[in-house]
Each structure stands twice: as C-alpha cells, then as structure tokens.
C-alpha positions as CSV (number, residue, x, y, z in Angstrom):
1,M,-7.0,8.0,53.4
2,P,-10.2,9.4,52.1
3,K,-12.3,11.5,54.7
4,M,-15.5,12.7,55.1
5,R,-16.3,15.9,57.0
6,V,-20.0,16.7,58.5
7,A,-21.3,19.4,60.5
8,T,-24.6,20.5,62.1
9,F,-25.6,24.1,62.9
10,N,-29.1,25.5,64.6
11,V,-29.1,28.3,61.8
12,N,-32.0,30.4,63.5
13,S,-33.0,31.6,60.2
14,V,-30.6,30.6,57.5
15,R,-31.1,33.8,55.3
16,T,-30.4,36.0,58.2
17,R,-27.1,33.8,58.9
18,L,-26.5,33.2,55.5
19,P,-23.0,35.1,55.5
20,I,-21.6,33.3,58.4
21,V,-22.7,30.1,56.9
22,L,-21.1,30.5,53.6
23,S,-18.0,32.1,55.0
24,W,-17.7,28.6,57.2
25,L,-18.6,26.4,54.5
26,E,-15.8,28.2,52.2
27,S,-13.2,27.8,55.0
28,N,-14.0,24.2,56.3
29,T,-15.7,22.4,53.1
30,P,-17.9,19.4,55.0
31,D,-19.2,17.0,52.6
32,V,-22.2,17.3,54.8
33,F,-24.0,20.4,56.4
34,C,-27.3,20.1,58.3
35,M,-29.2,23.1,59.3
36,Q,-32.1,23.4,61.5
37,E,-34.6,26.1,62.1
38,T,-34.0,27.5,58.8
39,K,-37.4,29.3,59.3
40,V,-38.4,29.9,55.5
41,I,-40.8,28.1,53.1
42,D,-39.0,25.9,50.2
43,E,-39.6,28.5,47.4
44,Q,-37.6,31.0,49.3
45,F,-34.4,29.2,50.5
46,P,-31.4,30.6,49.0
47,T,-30.7,27.4,47.4
48,E,-28.8,29.6,44.7
49,A,-26.2,30.6,47.0
50,F,-25.3,27.1,48.3
51,E,-25.3,25.8,44.6
52,Q,-22.6,28.4,43.7
53,A,-20.7,27.3,46.8
54,G,-20.7,23.7,45.5
55,Y,-23.6,22.3,47.5
56,H,-26.6,20.3,46.6
57,V,-29.5,21.0,49.0
58,L,-32.5,19.0,50.4
59,I,-34.9,21.3,52.0
60,S,-38.2,20.8,54.2
61,G,-39.2,24.4,55.6
62,Q,-42.1,26.2,57.4
63,K,-42.8,29.9,57.4
64,S,-41.2,31.9,60.4
65,Y,-40.6,28.5,62.3
66,N,-38.7,25.2,62.1
67,G,-37.4,23.9,58.8
68,V,-34.5,21.7,58.4
69,A,-32.3,21.1,55.4
70,I,-29.3,19.0,54.2
71,A,-26.4,20.5,52.1
72,T,-24.1,18.1,50.6
73,R,-21.1,18.1,48.4
74,H,-22.0,15.3,46.4
75,R,-25.5,14.5,45.2
76,S,-27.7,13.0,47.8
77,A,-31.3,11.0,47.3
78,P,-34.0,12.0,49.8
79,V,-35.1,9.1,52.3
80,A,-37.7,10.5,54.2
81,I,-39.3,13.9,55.2
82,G,-41.2,13.8,58.5
83,F,-42.5,10.7,60.1
84,D,-44.8,8.1,58.6
85,D,-46.5,6.6,61.3
86,G,-49.9,8.1,61.1
87,G,-49.3,10.8,63.7
88,P,-48.3,14.4,62.8
89,A,-46.0,14.5,59.8
90,D,-43.3,17.0,61.3
91,R,-42.1,17.5,57.8
92,S,-40.2,20.7,59.1
93,R,-38.4,18.8,61.6
94,L,-37.1,15.6,60.3
95,L,-35.3,15.3,56.9
96,A,-33.2,12.2,56.0
97,A,-30.8,11.7,52.7
98,E,-28.3,9.1,51.5
99,S,-25.1,10.6,50.4
100,E,-22.1,8.3,49.2
101,G,-23.7,5.1,51.0
102,V,-24.1,6.9,54.1
103,V,-27.6,7.6,55.8
104,I,-27.9,11.2,57.2
105,V,-30.8,12.0,59.5
106,N,-31.3,15.6,60.3
107,T,-33.8,16.4,63.2
108,Y,-35.0,19.9,65.0
109,V,-36.4,17.8,68.2
110,P,-39.0,20.1,69.7
111,Q,-37.9,22.5,72.4
112,G,-40.8,21.5,74.8
113,R,-41.2,25.0,76.2
114,D,-41.6,24.1,80.1
115,P,-42.0,20.5,81.9
116,S,-45.5,21.9,82.9
117,H,-46.4,22.9,79.4
118,E,-48.4,20.2,77.0
119,Y,-45.7,20.7,74.7
120,F,-43.2,19.2,76.7
121,Q,-45.3,15.7,76.6
122,Y,-45.5,16.0,72.9
123,K,-41.6,16.4,73.0
124,L,-41.4,13.0,74.7
125,E,-43.7,11.6,72.6
126,W,-41.7,12.7,69.5
127,L,-38.5,11.2,70.6
128,A,-40.3,8.0,71.3
129,R,-41.7,8.2,68.0
130,L,-38.4,8.6,66.7
131,R,-36.7,5.4,68.2
132,T,-39.6,3.7,66.9
133,W,-39.1,5.3,63.1
134,F,-35.3,4.2,63.4
135,A,-36.0,0.5,64.3
136,T,-38.7,0.3,61.6
137,H,-36.9,1.5,58.6
138,F,-33.0,1.1,59.8
139,D,-30.4,-1.2,61.2
140,P,-27.7,-0.3,63.5
141,S,-25.0,-2.5,61.5
142,V,-25.6,-0.3,58.4
143,P,-23.6,3.3,58.3
144,L,-26.1,6.1,59.7
145,L,-25.7,9.4,61.3
146,W,-28.2,11.2,63.3
147,M,-27.8,15.0,63.6
148,G,-28.9,17.8,64.6
149,D,-30.7,20.2,67.5
150,F,-31.6,17.4,69.8
151,N,-32.8,20.1,72.4
152,V,-31.7,17.7,75.3
153,A,-28.1,17.9,77.1
154,P,-27.6,14.3,78.2
155,D,-25.3,14.2,80.9
156,E,-24.3,17.1,83.8
157,I,-21.0,17.4,81.9
158,D,-23.1,19.1,79.1
159,V,-24.6,22.3,81.0
160,Y,-22.7,24.8,82.8
161,D,-24.8,24.6,86.0
162,P,-26.1,20.9,86.6
163,V,-27.5,21.6,89.7
164,R,-29.3,24.4,89.0
165,L,-30.5,23.5,85.6
166,N,-31.8,20.1,86.8
167,G,-35.4,19.5,85.7
168,R,-35.8,22.5,83.5
169,V,-36.6,21.9,80.0
170,G,-33.8,20.7,77.9
171,F,-32.0,19.2,81.1
172,H,-35.0,17.4,82.7
173,P,-34.8,13.6,83.8
174,R,-37.5,12.4,81.4
175,E,-36.4,14.1,78.5
176,R,-32.7,12.6,79.1
177,E,-34.3,9.3,79.7
178,A,-36.0,9.6,76.4
179,L,-33.2,10.6,74.5
180,A,-31.0,7.6,76.2
181,D,-33.8,5.2,75.0
182,V,-33.3,6.6,71.3
183,K,-29.4,6.1,71.7
184,S,-29.7,2.6,72.9
185,W,-31.0,1.5,69.6
186,G,-27.3,1.6,68.4
187,F,-26.0,5.1,68.6
188,V,-22.6,6.5,69.3
189,D,-22.2,10.0,70.5
190,V,-19.4,11.0,68.5
191,F,-18.2,14.3,70.4
192,R,-18.0,12.3,73.5
193,Q,-15.9,9.7,71.9
194,H,-13.0,12.2,71.6
195,V,-13.8,14.7,74.5
196,G,-14.6,13.4,77.7
197,T,-14.5,16.5,79.7
198,G,-17.0,19.2,80.2
199,G,-16.9,22.7,79.4
200,E,-17.6,22.7,75.7
201,Y,-21.2,23.7,74.6
202,T,-23.3,24.4,71.2
203,F,-26.1,26.8,72.5
204,F,-25.3,30.1,74.5
205,D,-28.7,32.0,75.1
206,Y,-28.8,35.5,73.7
207,R,-30.2,36.6,77.1
208,A,-26.8,35.7,78.9
209,K,-24.6,38.7,78.9
210,D,-21.2,37.4,77.5
211,A,-22.5,33.9,77.6
212,V,-19.7,32.4,75.1
213,S,-16.6,34.2,77.2
214,R,-18.2,33.0,80.5
215,G,-18.7,29.5,79.5
216,I,-22.9,29.7,79.9
217,G,-24.1,27.2,77.6
218,W,-25.3,23.8,76.9
219,R,-24.6,20.7,74.4
220,V,-27.6,20.3,72.9
221,D,-26.3,20.0,69.3
222,H,-25.2,16.2,68.4
223,I,-23.7,14.2,65.8
224,W,-24.5,10.6,66.6
225,A,-23.4,7.6,64.3
226,T,-24.0,3.9,64.5
227,A,-21.0,1.6,65.0
228,P,-19.7,1.2,61.5
229,L,-19.3,4.9,61.1
230,A,-18.4,5.6,64.9
231,Q,-15.6,3.2,64.8
232,R,-14.1,5.6,61.7
233,S,-14.5,8.6,63.5
234,R,-11.0,10.4,63.8
235,A,-12.2,14.0,65.5
236,A,-15.1,15.7,66.7
237,W,-15.2,19.5,67.9
238,I,-17.3,22.5,68.6
239,D,-16.2,25.7,66.3
240,L,-17.5,28.9,68.7
241,E,-16.3,31.4,65.7
242,P,-19.9,31.4,64.1
243,R,-21.3,32.4,67.6
244,K,-19.1,35.3,67.9
245,A,-19.8,36.6,64.6
246,D,-21.7,39.5,63.7
247,R,-25.6,39.0,63.9
248,P,-24.9,35.2,65.0
249,S,-27.4,32.4,65.5
250,D,-27.6,31.5,69.4
251,H,-26.1,28.0,68.7
252,T,-23.0,27.3,66.8
253,I,-21.5,24.7,64.6
254,L,-20.6,20.9,65.8
255,V,-18.3,19.1,63.2
256,A,-16.8,15.4,63.0
257,D,-14.3,13.8,60.8
258,F,-14.4,9.8,59.7
259,S,-12.0,8.2,57.6
C-alpha cells in the first residue's frame, strides 16, 4: 500500500543544522519535511542543497529570527504565506502548501516569553487568529496536516514535571486552552493516536545538563491531521538521534507515516 511519510523539525538555524538535516533526509526519505526557526532570509536559504537531495522547497524566512520552510519530494503549490486577516502578516511563522492532494500547514507559533509579558497575550491572539484562519479557508472533511513547533505542551504527560511547570510559558492553562480551541476545529493529535504514555519529548533545553538522557523535555512539536488523514495514520514517533548529534538544535524530529 502506498505510504506518505511526514516530519517536522525546529532546526534553530537551517544553515547551522544543515549536515544533520541532510543526513536525516537521506536516511529517512520523508515525502514532506517541515522546518521552523530557519533564521535566514529567502535569498540565503540553502535551496540548492535540498534540491540535490531530491527535494523541492518553499520558504518564507527572516534574518536571524523565525522562518518556516516546507521541503517535499513531489512538487508542491503554495497555498498561503502568513495570515490574511488584516493583522500582522507573520509571513515567517506560517506557510501552507499542497502536495499530492494534501494541504500542509507549517507553523512556528510565538513562544510568548513569559505569562506577564505582552508577547504572551500576542501568542494567545495568534492561536485564536489561526483557529479563524482554518475555519475561513478549509474544511475538516478534507485531508489536511498541521505541523510544526506549536510552543505548547497540551497535556501533563507532555512535560517532564507538570506540577512544577504548570503556569510557565509553554505549559500555561491559557495556552493549553487556546491550543485546544484550535484542535476543536477538527484536528487529531497523530502522535497521541499511537503513543498513549508520557516521557517522550521533542524539546530539550540547552541549559539543562544531560537533558536527553535524563528525560528533561517538553512535547511542543506536533503533527495534527484532519479525520480523513488521521484514519490513515499508521505510525508516529520521535527520533532523538538529531538531538544527540554534534551542534544539535534544542528540538528533535517528529515523524508520522500514513497509508
């Protein structure tokens, strides 16, 4: 049966992490590879390296900060770059494309800094805008993937210490409610379809000594699908090897297979 493999990775600078990315692509051959925090303007994105690896790339970057990209083995058509609601466009945080009949939405949700910071309110508003954007442009009955760094751990099993971390940015009740509202539009958490237990994470802070081996992590990177795709989901897993590589990102790669 034909299979589609998709993956998402907050690269924390695509040029710095390029050896890790290219090695992983060669070994795992995903059909769709979403990247966040590329931290490079479009003109300096390493497009040629991806093309040599057999990928077509759509990019929307920004110098030193943010930036999103979608690499696909089959040609993809751009669907959207940023919002179109009259507010901040956020072109370097949202990129959507269509490949092989599937809409792929890649987002780098604002981090929020601190619950007392104005950027935290901006994050909540951003998620609300995203919910409206999905409802305006799509229908949950069509195959659609929402992937990327959501910067929110949805449930207690998605952080290493839910009691101590409760109320912190990334695991604040208001963020979790805002993300749940987007999910209610019609998404299924693909990873949680296959893995019902905690202790598996996609983000490990550089500042925590031996964070990976000690399991000091957060699950803030996600692959969510509408029902038509979720029903075809066959596996999902977190690959920790990129986080253990030389000069790694503080995130690692999340993967999902569909029939």
